[in-house]
N, C-alpha and C positions, 0 to 999 in steps of 0.2 A: 397586605401589610397587617401585622398583628396589633391588637390594642389591648393593653393591660390596664385595668383601673382598680388599683388598691383602694381600700377603704380606711386604712389606718397607716400610720407612719411605719410601724413594724412591717406590715405587708409590703409597703413600697420599698424598704430596704431589702427584704427578702427577694422580691422580684428583681430588683437592681443587681443583687448578687448572682441570681440564677440566669438573668438575661441581660448582661452588659451591653448588648447590641441594641437594646431598646433605647430610644431617644426620649429623655424626660420632657415633658411638656406641662406647662402651668397655664399662663395666659394664652400662649400660642401666637403672640404678636410677631415674633421673629420666625419661629419654626414653620407656621403654616404658609407664610410668604415663601420661604425656601422651597417648600413642598410644592406649592401651587406653580411656582416657576420652574420646577424640576431642577433646582440647584442642589437638592438633597433628596435622596430616596432611602430612608432608613429601613432597617428590617421590620420595625414596629415602633410603637409609641408607648410610653409609660406615662399615663395621664394621672397627674398628681392633684386634679381640681377636687376630687371627692375626699381628700384627706384633710379633716378639719383642724388638726393640730397646727398646720403650717400657716393658717390665716390669722394668727394672733400676734400681738406685740406686748411687750412688758418692759419695765425699768427695774433694774435691781443694782444697788450700790453704785449709782452713777453711770450705768451702762444700759443703753437701749437695745433690746433684743428684737430685731424685726424678723418675724417668721418668713420662710421662703415663699409662702402664698399671699403675703401682704401686697396689696397693689399700689400703683403709683397714686391713685385717688385717694386711698387711705393715708398715704404719707402726707399728701397735700393738706388733708382735712384734720387728721389727728396728730401729726408729728411735727407741725410747723415750729413749735416752741422747743421741742427736744432735739430736732435735727434740721435746723433752718436751711443749711445749704443743700441738703438732699431734698427738702421740700421745694426749694427754688427750682432745682433741677427737674423734679417730677412734674412741675407745672409746664415745662417746655416740652414734655414728651407727647408726640402726636396729637391726636384728637381726644375729646373726652371719653369717646368709646375705647380708644386704645388704652388710656389711663385707667379706665374701669377694669380692664383685663390684664394688662401687663404688670409685671412684678419686678422689684429691684433684683431679687435673686435670679429671675430670668435673664435680666440684663447681664448679670455676672456670668451666667452659664454661657450666654452667647459670646461674651468676652470681646465684643467688637470694639476696635479702637475709638469709635465714634459714640460708644454707649454713654448716655447723659448722666446716669447715676455714678459712673466710675470717678470722675474728678473730685466731687465732694466727698466721696468715701476714702479716697486717698488723702485728702487735704486734712481730714479729721482724725485719720489713723484708725480707720475701721478694720475689723477682723472678720474673715468669713468662716463660719462654723460649718464643718462638712461631717457627714456620717456615713458609715457603712455597717454591715452586721459585725465588722471587726471592732468597731468603736467610734469615738468622736475624736476629731482633731481640729485645731484652730490654725488658719492660714491668714497672715497679715495681708491686707489689700495689696501692699507693695509686692508681695510674692505671688499673688494669685494669678496675674496675667503673664503667661509664658511665651507667648507669640501671637501672630495675627489670628484672632478668633480661636485662640487656645488658652485653656485655663489649667490650674494645677490639680484638678480633680482626678483621682484614680478611677479606673473603669467601673468599680463597684460602689462608688460614692455618690451621695446626693448632697446638695446644699441644704442645710437644716435651717440656718438663720444667718442674719448679719448682725454683728455686734458693733454698735456706734457709740463712742464716749459721749456723754452728755456734758458739754463744757460750760453752757450758758454764756459763752463768748460769741462775738460776731462771726458769722460765716457768710460768704458770698458766692454766687455762681452767675456766670454769663456765658452765652455762646452766640455765635454768628453763623447765619446760614444764608442760602440763596433766596429766601423769603422770610417773612416775619413769624410764620407759624407752621406747624405740622412739617417740619424739615429736619433732615439729618444735618448735624453740625458740620460746618467747614472747619470750625476750631471752637473749643470751649475750654473754660478755665474756672477753677474754684480756688478760694483762699479761705483759711481758717486761722483765726488768732487764738493763741494760747497764752494769755497774760500771766497765768500763775507760773508758767515755766519760761516766760519771756521767749516764746517760740512761735514761729509761723509755719503753717502747713500749706501745701499747694497741691493741685492736681490739673494735669493737662489732658485734653481729650482730642481726638481726631486730628493729631498732628505728630503721630509716630506709630511704629508697628504695634504698640501696646499703649494703654494709658499709662501715664508716668508722672512723678513728681519732678520738681526743680530744686534740688537740694541747695545748690549755691545761691539761688534767688531767695530761698528761705532764710539762709544765714545772713545775707546782705540786708534784707528788710528787717529781720529781728534785731540786728545791731544798729539799725537806723532809727527804730521807733523810741520815742521818749516814753518809756514805760513808767517812770515815776511822775514826771510832770505832765505827761499826756498832752504835750504841745502839738501843734499842727505838723504835718508831714513835710519834709523838705522836698520840693519838686524834683530836684536832681536825684534824690534817693529813689523816688517813685519811678522816675524815668529808667534808672539803672535797674531797678527791679523788673520792669517790663523787658528790658534787654536781656537779662539773665534768663527770664522765663522763655524768651524766643530762642535763645541759644540752647536750652535744654531739649527743645523739640527736635524731631527728626522727620519733618513732613515730606510728602510727595506731591507731585503734580497729578491731578486727576480731573474728572468732569466737573467736580464741585469747586475746584480752586487750585491755584498753583502753590508750590511750596513757599515761594516768596511772600505771597499774600497771607499765607497762614502764619508765618513767622510775624509778619506786621500785625495781624489781627491779634495774635497772642500778646504781643507787647502792649497793645492798646487795652485789651481785656484785662490783662494783669494790673496795669496802672489804675484803671477805673475801679476794679474790684477791691484792690488794696486801699484805695482812697475811701471807698464806701465803708469798708469794714473798720478802718481806723476812725473815721468820723462817727460811726455808730458807737464805737467803744467810748470816744470822748464824750459823746452825748449822754450815754447811759451812766457813765461815771458822775457827770456833772449833775444829773438829775437825781 
């Protein structure tokens, strides 16, 4: 197996163009597991850990740019105020050792339906910035997942960064697993409020072939919220929101849970997170 270790981003793009058969690796928390269990045997690895440009983040004109090498631990510690939903999800990923190595961009590259970073990115309307020697293009998170563990990257492209709108509004994330920690989600859900647009964003994980939103649920909840008076949520509206989120899923039965359980769990997670987010919004406005 070949190992290519570029020292700059330009070198990485050149190597990717010349050797599209090389599997990009950053934290390696997914890739090395697959290799160790002989589930994947690539021709070689494109090791991006020595490329310093990828390990930074910045904010410009209300958009948070998270470099492809930024770890979950960095998101937890540095970006909790800027991307609260993503930070919540990052805290649930594996162990501290995994969070110190794993990256949000790596999660996107693996494109697992159960990826913890995916629901909050969908809910907030994030964009994936990808690059090749041919140039840069931006792909909406909605369009990035094209199948089970398949993404929209072309063979010569690498994820450069993830662009996350800084809304300052409440975001929530919750997941359920077979135990309390260090677990792959049986189902996960994220919600993001957008008061300026009177809009709600959602993200469903581990309950369909790809991570996905629940557009009908978003419209229903946005129409039920008292954006002007900021009154309490109607319990029937919350219940209906959960039902529509469950309807938007397309789960399967597997060793971690049944399809029916996943739908039920999503309805509960959606109702809870929506209530938490709205209560947070009302509290912040009142204070």
